N, C-alpha and C positions, 0 to 999 in steps of 0.2 A: 565939668560936673554933671552928671545926668540928675535926672527925675528920678525916684524911686518907682513910680507908678509907669512911666516912660519906659526905665530899664526891664520889668517887669513885662510890658507887652512886647518888648524887643525880644526879649530871650525865648515868650513863649513862641513867636513866628519864626525864631532860627531852628526851635526843636520840632516845631510842625512842617519845615520845607525840608530837612534833613532826609524823610522818605522819598521826595522827588526829586530831590538835587541839592547840591552845595551853593545856595545862594553866596553865602558868607561866613565866616569864622569871628566869634567874639572871644575876645579873651582881655586879662585884666592885668593890669602892671602889677599890682600885689599879690602875694600869697593867700593873702586872707579875703574872704568873700564879704566883705564889708559894704556896706552901701557908698561909704564916702571914698570909695576906691575908682581910680579913674578906668576908663572903659575905652580899647583900640577894637575897632571894627575894619578887619581886611577882606577887601571884596573879591569873589572869585568869579569870571563871568560864565554864565550858565554852559553847561557842556549836555548834549542830548544823548541819552543813554538809551540802547538797546535792549528789551529784557530778554534773560537768558531763558526763560520759561513762556510758552503761553499755553494757554487752555486749548484745546481742540476747538477749531473752528474759528479762533480768534484771529481778526486782520490787526498786523500792526500800521495803525492809522498814525503817518509820522508827517512832519512837515517838510522833510528832506527827501529825497529821491536816490537811495543809494542801491547800489547792485549786491549781492550777496556775495562774499568772496570768504566765506569762513571755509578754511582747512586748504585755501587757495584751487577750490575743486573748481574752476571755470566752467558753466557748463554751456558748449559754444552750438549753435544752431548748425549743424555741418550741414545741411539740407540747402541752403541759403548760398552756401559759398560754391563757385563755378569749378568747371572740370580744371582748367587750367590753374586755379587758385589753389585748387585742394591738393593736384599732383605736380604743382610747378610747370617749367615749361619741358616739353616733349621734344627732346632734341633726337636727331637723328641717330645717332650713338645708344640712346636710350631704348629707341624702335628695336635698333637691332641686336640689343640685347634682352631682349622681349619683355622690358619694363613696363610696358604698354599691355602685354596681352597678360594670358591668365595668371602669372607669377606675379605681377602687378595688382591685378584685382585681388588675389587672395590678400597680398599684403595689404591693401586698403582693408579689405573685409574683418583682417585681424586688429587691426588699429580701430575701428569701428568698434568692434566688440569691447577691446581693452578700456578704450578713453571715452566712448558715447554708451556704452552698453546696448548695443544694437541687436544682440541676440542671434547672429547670423551664423547657421549651421553648416550652410553648404554652398561652394561659390558658383554652383549650377545656378543659371537662372538670373545671375547680378550681371553677367555680359548684355544681356536684353535689356536692363534698367537703364534708361535715359533720364535725368532730371532736366528740368527746365532750366535754362541758365538765366538765374537772377542777379541781377546787378548788385553789389554790396551797399551801394552809396543808398543810405534812408533805411537801411535794414538794424534791425537790433542784432548783435553778435551775441548778447549776453542775456540771462532770463533775470527779470527785477522781482527777484521774491525773497522771502525769509527763508531760510536753513529749514528742511523739514525736519522732524523730529527723530525718524530712523534715522539720521546722519548725513553726511554728505555728499553720498554716491548718487550719481544722475538718475534721472526717470528713466523707467524701463530697465536699471542694470538688473542683472540677476545675480543678487548678493548671496543666496543662496548655494551658488556654483563655487563661492569662494570658500572649500572647504577646509577645514583646519588640518585635516591628515593630508592634503594633495603635495606632492611634491615637485609639480608643475608651477612654473611661474605666470601662468595664462588660466583664464577661468576653463569651467567645462566646455562652457558652449565653443571658445576658441579651440581647445581638444578637439571638438567632434569636426570643426572646419578644417584643421590640419589632416585630420585620418580621412576626410572624404575623399573620394576615389576620384582621382585624376585621367583626364580623358589622354587617350594616347594619342600621342603626335604623329600624324599621317607622312610616310616617309615614302616614295617612289623609288625603286631599284633603278639605278641607274645601268643593269646589265639585263640583256634577256633572260629570261627564264627557261627558255627552250630558243634552240635555232636548226633549222631542216635545210637540207640542200634542196634547191629548186634548179637544176639544170635546163638551161634553153630559154629561163624566164628572160622575157625580151626588154629590152632599155629602149620602152617607147613611151612618150608622155602621154598619148593619144591613147592608149587603150586601157581598159579595167578587166586585170585577169585575176583577180584573187575576190573572193566572196565566202561568207562566213552563213551558214544556215542555220534558223531556229533549232537545228536539232542536233548540232555541235558537230557537224560535218564541214570542212574547208574544202572547198573547190577550186584549183589553180588550174589556168592553162599554160602549158610548156610545148611550146612549140606545137606541133600539131594534135598534139592530146590534150584531153582534160582528166586530170588526176582528182580523187576525192581523199581526203585524210581525215579519220575520224578521230577528234580529241578525248574521246572517252577510251579505245581501244588503241590509240596510235596506229592503226594498221591504215595501209595506203592501199587503192585500186585504182585501176585505169578505166574510167568511164568508156571514152571514145577516142578513136584516132581516125584524124582527116586526111591523113598522108597519100590515101589511095588516090584522091583527084586532084594531087598538090595543094590543099588547102591547108590554112593554119588557124588557129585560136586567136580570136582579134577582144573577146569579151565573153565575162560569165555573170548568173546572175540568179541566185535563189528566189524562189516564191516565198509567201509569208509563212507559211506551212511548212517547209522544208523538204517534200518531197519530191519536186519537180525544179532543175537547174535548165536555164536557156545558156546556149551557147551561139555567140556570135562569131562569125566568120568572114575570113579576108576576100573570100570571093562574094560574099552581099549576102548571104541566107541566114536565118537562123535557126537551128536547132531546139528543141526542147526534149529533154528526158527525163524519164521516170526512175528514179535512182534506186528504188525498191527492187525493182526487176530488171535494171541496167539494160531499158530498153526506150528507142528514141519514139515518142507516139507524135511529134509534130513536125513539119519542115516547112520553113516561110519563106517565100520569095519575095522579091519586092524592090531592095536594094540595089543598085549599079554599081555600090563599091564597098569596102569594107566596113563591117557594123564594130563601133568602137564602144557602145555604150548602150547599157542596158536599163529596164526599171519597170518593175511588177507593180501592178496597181488591181489586187484580186486576179482575176483570171484574164484581165488585159495586161500584154506586153508592149511597153512603148522601146522602141529601137531607133537609136542615132547614128547617121552614118556618114562616111566622107561625102556623099553625093548631096550631103547640106539639108537633107530629107530627117523627118522624125515620123515615123508610123507608128499606129494605134493598131492593136491586133487582137481579137479576142483568141485564147489557143484552143478553146474547147471546139471551136466550127471556124476557123478559118477562112473556108471558100464561102461560106452562107452570110457572114456578117460583112460588109463594107468595113475596109481599112478606112482609119482617118489618117490625113496626111497632113501635117504640120507643115507650113512653108514659112521661113522666117531669115534663119541665119544662111550665111552668105558663105560661110567656109565651112570644115568638117566639125562635126555635133562630136563633142569627146565628154560632154557631161551630163548626166539626167538624173534627177530625185524627184518624188512624189511626197506631197508634203504629209503630217503626220495623219490629216483627217479625210487622205485620199482625194481633195478637191481639187489640187493646183499641182502643176508641172513645172519644176524648172529647171531649163536648158542651158547650158554653155557652149561656147563656141571656138572656132579657131579667130574668128572675127572678132575676138575681144567684147562679144556682146552675151547679156543676161537676158534670158526671157521667161517670161511666168504665164502659163497656159491655164485655161480651165478646160472642164469636162464638156463644153458645148461650142468654143468657138475654134476656128479653125485659124486664127490669127492671135498673137501674143496680147495679154492685157495689159501687159508692163514690161518696159523696155529699159536696162539699166546699161549705161555706156562709159561707165567711168573707170572701168578696168584698162588699163594700156598693154594687155597681151592675153593670151590665151584662157578660157576658163574654164578649167577642169572641175575644179574644188567645189562640191557644192554640196550644202547640208541644213536640213530645218530644224529647227529648236524644237524638241518634245515638251519644253516646260512655257516658252513663250509662243504664245498664239500669234502667227504670221509672220516670227522672227526667222530671216533667210540670210544664213551667211556665205561667201564665195571669195574664192582667191584666184589669183592671176599669176601668169607666167614669169618667165625672167625677166622680162622688162617692166613688170608692172611690181610685184613680190610682196602685194598687199591683202590682206584680209579686210572686206568689206562687208557691213551689216547694213539689212535693207528693213524696212518694215511695210510688206507687202499690202498690209490693210489700209494703208494711206498712200503707198508708194515713193514714199520719201526715203533719202539715205539716212544713216544712224551713224556709226561709228566706223574707224579705220586704223588698220595699224600699220605699219611696214614692218614686215619681218626681215627683211635684208637678204632672203633667198626664194626662188622659184617654189609657188606654193602648189604641192601636188595632190592634197587629198585634204579632207576636212571631216570631222564626225563628233556631234556630239553626246555628252555622257548620258545614260539613261536615268541618272540617278540625283544628279546636280546640275549646276549650271556652269558646265565647264566643257571645253573642246580641245579635242587634239588637232595637231595639223603636220603634215608629213612637207620635206623639202626636199628640192632640186639643188641647183646652181645657186649659192655654189659652194654651203654647208653640210649638205646632206643629215640634216638635225631632223627629230621629232619633239615639237613644242606640244605643253598642255599648259593652256590658256584659263584666266577664270573669268567669267563671264558676269556682270558687264565693267568690271574694272579693267579687262584685259591685261591683269598683271600673270607673267610667266610663273606656273606651278612648278614647271621641270622642263628640262631641256635635255632630251637625251640623244647620244650620238653609238653610234657602233657600224652602218653601212657605209662602205667605201663608195659606192655609187647613188644616184638619186635615187630617193624614199619614193618610188611610181604608186605603190599600191597600198592599200590600207582597207581593213574590215576588221568587226568589232564581234565579240563572242556574243553569245544568245545573254551570258546574266548581267552585260553591261562593264565586265570588272576589267576583261585583258584585251587588246589589240593585237592584230599582226600586221606586220609590215613586209613588202615585197619591193628587191630592187635589183638593178642589173647585173649587181655582186653574186646572183644566184644561190641567195640565201633568203628564207623566211625566217622574221624573227619575231617573239612572242614578249608580249611587257605587259606588265601590271600596272596599268596608270589611273584607274579610277576604284572607286570604293563603291561597293555594292550597298551601304547604309544612304538612305538621301539623308544628305549634308543641308539639304537646304528645302523650304518648302516652294511646292509649286506655285508660281505666281497664276491664280485665277484673273481671265479677265470676263470682264461682262460680255464683251464681244465674241467670244467664242461660245458661239450655242450648243456646238457638240458636246461639250464635257457636262452639259445642264439635262441634256435629253438621255431619258433610259429608256 
């Protein structure tokens, strides 16, 4: 039996604690509320209750740290998850299906919009986004906060986009994302868009009989004649005929303006023709054997011969200005190319040597001996200052890349066939190579990954000749099967920004 004063104090304590929690329950053993009735106290352990309503700005200060799971809408810190954890393991099959490309990126953006409220409207620009790989250990994947009063939507979510009358299961941002224009997939045709007959086109690895001018005119040496084909009008004209003295054409090369064409001959002299008036304006002697390689540098013409010499002469006054004789090769010179800044000349020969010359020295400033066969294919990169590519013959089959700024070899790729020609794209860091024994193919490479973009076949003989159109989109190839084939291999659009080097002073001077 309880004392009445004690019972009243106990009941007051019970009524005062009901608003903050149920500490106990008091019941009587009888139906009457008499002081003499026995009282039973049932004790209930304390339970922490979270207020359902909170005033603005009020912080829930509790003694237990419980993450907010209201509505099971857990807010994941997506930026902390690594790429491998976010997309799963990238298998070879997934890459082949394009799951790691634009389609996979669009799907990832869609999930971000719907689950995380990222509000991404366009896939463009997301490809360049590279998040730092942060380890998951020690990172909080959940936000330990109280639910906001607007509901359980994640922060940044566009709740206004969930229109009541929308028939789409996704938000307005995701709909705009799905309607964003898709970049057209680049496709290189495996068949030429034009084929021309080229009778008497010689099947000789050491000659250079095809060139394309800046005025869109193709020059071709066929036997003892040089023919011009206009890509604009498709008209063919004969420029010269050397059959009078039993001579034949061994090389042709246009100057930068496209108004003069140099013609190397089997007898060793070089003719210069003005195509506007179909007139020979110069004839330069000096070589004792055939001239198989020509390269212009302004008004200075460099010629390489079987006599192992390289001669440099000014075509305006060949008799008044002393010629420069570059001596170094031990066998026939079959490749000549000036660098884009016109400061260095690269030469390749049948002695398996690749030389780099400057404007002032009569001896090579750099020598590369890694090739195991004749070096005819030479190309300077227009995008990477000082980068030189060269290709070897049948016993070598390799394309090698050189840093001429340091004189060090860089990458090398075995093509499996004799490398006959190389040419860089004018708009992107890609290059094309033509090949002879034994596959006679045309390959398009992406640099510096050196992955093959295209493999084109069609010539039945070695693809010995190569020239690029003035717009940089098409190439023409020639072979001993006496055909010229035109291919669209490069895009006009600049697909990659040119890498600017602080060492390239010529791009900084205006």
